C-alpha positions as a printed Julia matrix, in Angstrom:
391×3 Matrix{Float64}:
  -0.1     0.37    0.13
   1.29    3.45   -0.91
   0.74    5.79    2.08
   0.93    9.43    0.45
   2.12   11.16    2.99
   4.75    9.27    3.11
   6.1    11.51    0.12
   5.62   15.03    1.92
   7.82   13.43    4.85
  10.22   16.81    5.12
   7.26   19.04    3.69
   5.07   17.89    6.9
   8.25   18.85    9.32
   7.89   22.23    7.95
   4.49   22.95    7.64
   4.45   21.69   11.23
   7.05   24.32   12.45
   4.38   26.89   10.88
   1.5    25.58   11.98
   0.19   24.48    8.67
  -0.11   21.38    8.65
  -4.14   20.08    7.91
  -4.03   17.19   10.25
  -4.8    17.93   14.45
  -5.65   21.56   14.23
  -5.48   22.12   17.76
  -6.1    25.29   19.56
  -2.23   25.61   20.04
  -1.62   25.3    16.19
  -4.39   27.8    15.75
  -1.85   30.5    18.46
   1.31   28.82   16.99
  -0.39   30.0    13.4
  -1.43   33.36   14.63
   2.22   33.67   16.32
   3.38   33.04   12.67
   1.18   35.85   11.13
   1.74   38.32   13.57
   5.52   38.23   13.14
   5.7    38.44    9.39
   3.11   41.35    9.54
   4.51   43.48   12.29
   7.91   42.76   10.21
   6.67   44.72    7.13
   4.87   47.3     9.51
   8.65   48.09   11.1
   9.69   48.51    7.51
   6.83   51.14    7.06
   7.75   53.04    9.93
  11.16   53.81    8.35
   9.13   56.68    6.71
   7.89   58.17    9.48
  11.56   58.7    11.05
  13.46   59.29    7.66
  13.68   61.72    5.15
  12.62   59.82    2.18
  14.54   60.02   -1.41
  13.71   57.39   -4.57
  16.69   55.52   -3.74
  15.24   55.24    0.09
  11.08   54.0    -0.95
  12.66   51.6    -3.46
  14.47   50.05   -0.83
  11.65   49.57    1.86
   9.57   48.5    -0.54
  10.95   45.99   -2.19
  12.37   44.57    0.83
   8.56   44.51    1.69
   7.59   42.77   -0.84
   9.54   40.28   -0.35
   8.54   39.88    3.11
   4.78   40.38    1.97
   4.93   37.16   -0.21
   5.38   34.33    2.45
   2.53   36.42    4.47
   0.36   35.95    1.93
   1.24   32.39    1.11
   1.48   31.79    5.04
  -2.56   33.37    5.06
  -3.72   31.65    2.27
  -2.88   27.87    3.38
  -4.67   28.88    6.53
  -7.67   29.62    4.83
  -7.47   26.67    2.44
  -6.26   24.46    5.2
  -9.31   22.26    4.39
  -8.73   22.13    0.54
  -4.97   21.47    1.29
  -6.32   17.93    3.69
  -9.22   16.95    1.19
  -6.52   16.56   -1.81
  -4.12   14.56    0.55
  -7.05   12.64    1.26
  -7.94   12.6    -2.8
  -4.89   11.5    -3.58
  -4.31    8.86   -1.44
  -7.86    7.22   -2.69
  -6.69    6.88   -6.09
  -3.27    5.23   -4.98
  -5.0     3.15   -2.74
  -6.99    2.02   -6.45
  -3.59    1.15   -7.82
  -3.17   -2.6    -7.6
  -1.26   -2.85  -10.85
   2.77   -3.01   -9.79
   3.27   -0.67  -13.41
   1.47    1.87  -12.03
   2.19    1.66   -8.13
   5.84    1.86   -9.47
   5.34    4.97  -11.65
   3.22    7.19   -8.58
   6.64    5.95   -6.18
   9.11    7.35   -8.56
   7.12   10.61   -8.71
   6.84   10.02   -4.75
  10.95    9.99   -5.16
  10.95   13.3    -6.98
   8.66   15.13   -4.58
  11.28   14.02   -2.18
  14.07   14.91   -3.75
  13.28   18.28   -4.61
  11.34   19.04   -1.17
  15.15   18.56    0.16
  16.87   20.32   -2.74
  15.26   23.76   -1.87
  15.33   23.02    1.91
  18.95   22.94    1.48
  19.03   26.21   -0.37
  16.76   28.05    1.53
  18.68   27.07    4.72
  21.71   28.55    2.89
  20.0    31.77    2.03
  18.92   31.95    5.93
  22.63   31.44    7.08
  24.59   34.1     4.82
  21.63   36.74    5.54
  21.62   35.65    9.41
  26.29   36.47    9.18
  25.28   39.33    7.05
  24.6    41.33    9.75
  27.24   39.72   11.95
  30.33   39.94   10.2
  31.89   43.4    11.47
  31.17   41.99   15.06
  32.79   38.5    13.83
  35.65   40.41   11.62
  36.85   42.78   15.02
  36.58   40.05   17.27
  39.28   37.87   15.0
  41.35   40.77   13.41
  43.07   43.49   15.45
  41.41   45.97   14.29
  39.43   48.82   15.61
  35.97   48.43   14.39
  33.85   50.93   15.81
  30.22   49.9    17.2
  28.48   51.91   14.33
  29.66   50.25   11.96
  26.9    47.25   12.87
  25.12   46.76    9.65
  21.06   45.89    9.07
  20.56   45.16    5.02
  16.98   45.97    5.63
  15.66   48.82    6.91
  13.15   49.33   10.03
  12.09   51.58   12.57
  10.95   50.4    16.05
  11.04   53.7    17.48
  13.86   52.61   20.37
  17.15   52.99   20.44
  18.75   51.37   17.38
  22.43   50.76   18.73
  21.38   49.97   21.78
  18.32   46.9    21.14
  20.12   46.37   17.88
  20.74   42.68   18.82
  17.09   42.52   19.87
  16.21   43.96   16.87
  18.28   41.52   14.93
  16.85   38.66   16.45
  13.02   40.22   15.04
  14.17   40.53   12.03
  16.02   36.81   11.4
  13.43   35.36   13.42
  10.78   36.99   10.96
  13.71   36.02    7.96
  14.0    32.52    8.65
   9.6    32.16    9.26
   9.41   34.07    5.6
  11.82   31.45    4.24
  10.14   27.95    5.91
   6.78   29.1     4.95
   8.15   30.33    1.1
  10.09   26.44    0.99
   6.89   24.52    3.32
   3.8    26.14    0.97
   5.96   26.0    -2.34
   6.9    22.37   -1.74
   3.54   21.17   -1.11
   2.33   22.52   -4.04
   5.07   21.42   -6.34
   4.93   17.94   -4.47
   1.02   17.62   -5.55
   1.11   19.29   -8.97
   4.22   16.4    -9.68
   1.73   13.58   -8.27
  -0.48   14.53  -10.73
   1.9    14.1   -13.41
   1.86   10.87  -12.26
  -1.71   10.25  -12.83
  -1.29   11.68  -15.83
   1.33    9.22  -16.5
  -0.36    6.51  -15.27
  -3.68    7.09  -17.57
  -0.62    7.11  -20.23
   0.36    3.71  -18.99
  -2.69    2.21  -19.52
  -3.37    3.16  -23.03
  -0.14    1.36  -23.86
  -1.66   -1.96  -22.13
  -4.37   -1.69  -24.05
  -2.77   -1.16  -26.76
  -0.3    -4.53  -26.34
  -3.38   -6.42  -25.97
  -4.88   -4.46  -28.96
  -1.96   -5.44  -31.49
  -2.37   -9.27  -29.99
  -3.29  -11.47  -32.82
  -6.83  -13.57  -32.41
  -8.14  -10.55  -30.37
 -11.47  -12.38  -28.94
 -14.24  -11.01  -27.14
 -12.98  -11.27  -23.63
  -9.98   -9.51  -24.95
 -11.81   -6.7   -26.72
 -13.38   -6.32  -23.01
 -10.27   -6.47  -21.28
  -9.31   -3.3   -23.68
 -11.87   -1.34  -23.23
 -11.77   -1.57  -19.56
  -8.12   -0.47  -19.95
  -9.31    2.4   -21.97
 -12.17    3.19  -19.83
  -9.3     3.04  -17.01
  -7.21    5.78  -18.27
 -10.07    8.17  -18.74
 -11.39    8.21  -15.33
  -7.62    8.3   -14.53
  -7.28   11.32  -16.86
 -10.14   12.75  -14.98
  -9.28   12.1   -11.81
  -6.35   14.25  -12.69
  -8.02   17.22  -14.0
 -10.13   17.11  -11.0
  -6.99   17.43   -8.63
  -5.5    20.23  -10.52
  -8.93   21.98  -10.59
  -9.27   21.97   -7.06
  -5.6    23.31   -6.57
  -6.55   25.82   -8.8
  -9.66   27.26   -7.43
  -7.81   27.11   -4.09
  -4.73   29.13   -4.73
  -5.25   30.91   -8.04
  -5.4    33.55   -6.38
  -2.24   33.61   -4.5
  -0.54   32.73   -6.98
  -2.39   35.54   -8.99
  -0.73   37.93   -6.69
   2.46   36.02   -6.24
   3.25   36.72  -10.35
   2.57   40.5    -9.61
   4.49   40.83   -6.77
   7.3    39.3    -8.19
   6.91   41.27  -11.4
   7.17   44.38   -9.12
  10.32   43.38   -6.93
  12.85   42.52  -10.34
  11.26   45.78  -11.57
  12.27   47.84   -8.23
  15.4    45.56   -7.77
  16.6    46.39  -11.03
  16.24   50.1   -10.59
  17.95   49.58   -7.17
  20.7    48.32   -8.63
  21.07   50.58  -11.19
  21.05   53.87   -8.85
  23.11   52.15   -5.56
  26.01   52.63   -7.26
  29.07   51.92   -4.79
  26.76   51.07   -1.91
  27.7    47.15   -1.86
  25.02   46.46    1.04
  22.12   47.2    -1.34
  23.59   45.61   -4.25
  23.55   42.44   -2.27
  20.09   43.05   -1.32
  18.52   43.45   -4.72
  20.77   40.63   -6.56
  19.14   38.36   -3.92
  15.65   38.95   -4.51
  16.1    39.25   -8.11
  18.09   35.95   -8.02
  15.02   34.38   -5.7
  12.46   35.57   -7.91
  13.89   34.35  -11.54
  14.04   31.02   -9.61
  10.53   30.8    -8.47
   9.13   32.51  -11.78
  11.8    29.53  -13.43
   9.99   26.71  -10.92
   6.6    27.25  -11.34
   6.3    27.71  -14.88
   8.36   25.1   -15.61
   5.91   22.78  -13.19
   2.76   24.44  -14.95
   5.22   23.23  -18.33
   5.07   19.69  -17.11
   1.96   19.78  -16.2
   1.01   20.38  -20.09
   3.47   18.47  -21.18
   2.17   15.09  -19.07
  -1.13   16.23  -20.54
  -0.35   16.07  -24.29
   1.45   12.81  -24.21
  -2.02   11.09  -23.21
  -2.95   11.74  -26.32
  -0.05   11.43  -28.22
  -0.38    7.75  -26.81
  -3.98    8.05  -28.08
  -2.79    9.09  -31.99
  -0.35    5.88  -31.37
  -3.16    3.31  -30.93
  -4.27    1.21  -33.43
  -8.11    1.6   -33.24
  -8.6    -0.15  -36.07
  -8.07   -3.5   -35.07
 -10.26   -3.11  -31.62
 -14.29   -2.99  -31.56
 -16.92   -0.41  -32.64
 -16.82    0.07  -28.66
 -13.18    0.59  -28.27
 -12.79    2.95  -31.41
 -16.03    5.21  -29.93
 -13.45    5.36  -26.7
 -10.85    6.36  -28.81
 -12.43    8.58  -30.88
 -13.8    10.34  -27.79
 -10.32   10.97  -26.19
  -8.87   12.2   -29.39
 -11.66   14.95  -29.52
 -10.79   15.69  -25.79
  -7.37   16.11  -26.98
  -7.39   18.93  -30.05
  -7.75   21.51  -26.86
  -4.24   21.62  -25.15
  -5.03   21.89  -21.49
  -3.07   25.19  -19.56
  -2.72   26.07  -16.43
  -4.65   29.22  -16.08
  -4.33   31.99  -13.34
  -6.35   34.84  -12.68
  -7.73   34.46  -16.37
  -4.39   36.49  -18.1
  -1.69   34.48  -17.24
  -0.7    30.98  -18.74
   1.78   28.96  -17.05
   4.61   27.89  -19.18
   8.07   28.36  -20.16
   7.55   31.19  -22.91
   5.69   32.89  -20.24
   8.33   32.7   -17.22
  10.41   34.6   -20.11
   7.0    37.0   -20.81
   7.63   37.59  -16.59
  11.07   38.34  -16.92
  10.49   40.31  -20.19
   7.73   43.03  -18.61
   9.93   43.67  -15.75
  12.7    44.87  -17.61
  10.17   46.83  -19.56
   8.91   47.83  -16.37
  12.2    48.56  -15.47
  13.34   50.54  -18.3
  10.09   52.67  -17.63
  11.13   53.91  -14.11
  14.87   54.24  -15.59
  13.75   56.65  -18.44
  11.55   58.85  -15.59
  14.74   59.28  -13.27
  16.46   61.07  -16.44
């Protein structure tokens, strides 16, 4: 028996850490959700309060908005999953029910292979996120480390805070408390990104696995169909294989529709935020000149956003390709050797395959590798407009 949650072990641990695991939602977990949301929200608020005490300049505004949007993304993701936690639970149950129906060794091997892909990608994302957290945490304290190791006089005023915040207290006196809040919010934000992101990635990878199972069933029917002397019993078996493939295809589409209906608004907001972050970061790089800290900050924002855009669109393209593979398999089916009943079923699937399946977000954006380049191009265009206005 396939236990689907075993494919999400690391994701489960991360979601438990932020209170988003859909099972056993106790009052303590509800308190945990409120605490995580409060930390992320307060971090955004204390960035915007900088406008109240600091003289504003275009570069300052760009920096604060860029950093704030970068934190707003995990905050929106956390709240969206919080609101749709029952949908997440139902999606796991739906996947488990589908896996429970599998009794063919080939089909079980397929879903296990895609489950291993889920584990592999989750581990890669987790390691990359932890490296980012360690790097960000190190940046703010490296002057103190340097002054301890090397015999140089490093002034305490050289303490670096790469994210501008205003807590209405003495920044120098409470530096380490402020640093604790900033690093805690950063760590929680990265955990939210990895946990929610890998959950969605894992679900769509399993949807690709369901498409592969549908293709496998059609190939099995083709194998039976090419046998000589296909008597009545074999024709019935072919028909059952085709029906099973159609049912599995419908279940995969229903599963994807369930996820998209719940998180389409989230994905659309993230697309808009990513475009804005890239545009503002490019503008910030063009104007920061010799400020190394700001340059590193903007490059990190752009790199992370580019990775997010590529992964999301690559996954959407993979779903489309797996769906198309079903109909490529159907096109190769030797329908003329089958019974009239099977021929009708094949024609039904061929007709279904005339319309390409896409993941459409907000009714405007179609997920694909081609459109990932379109997003990046749009971001650069908006940056060009901002830069021309500066001139």
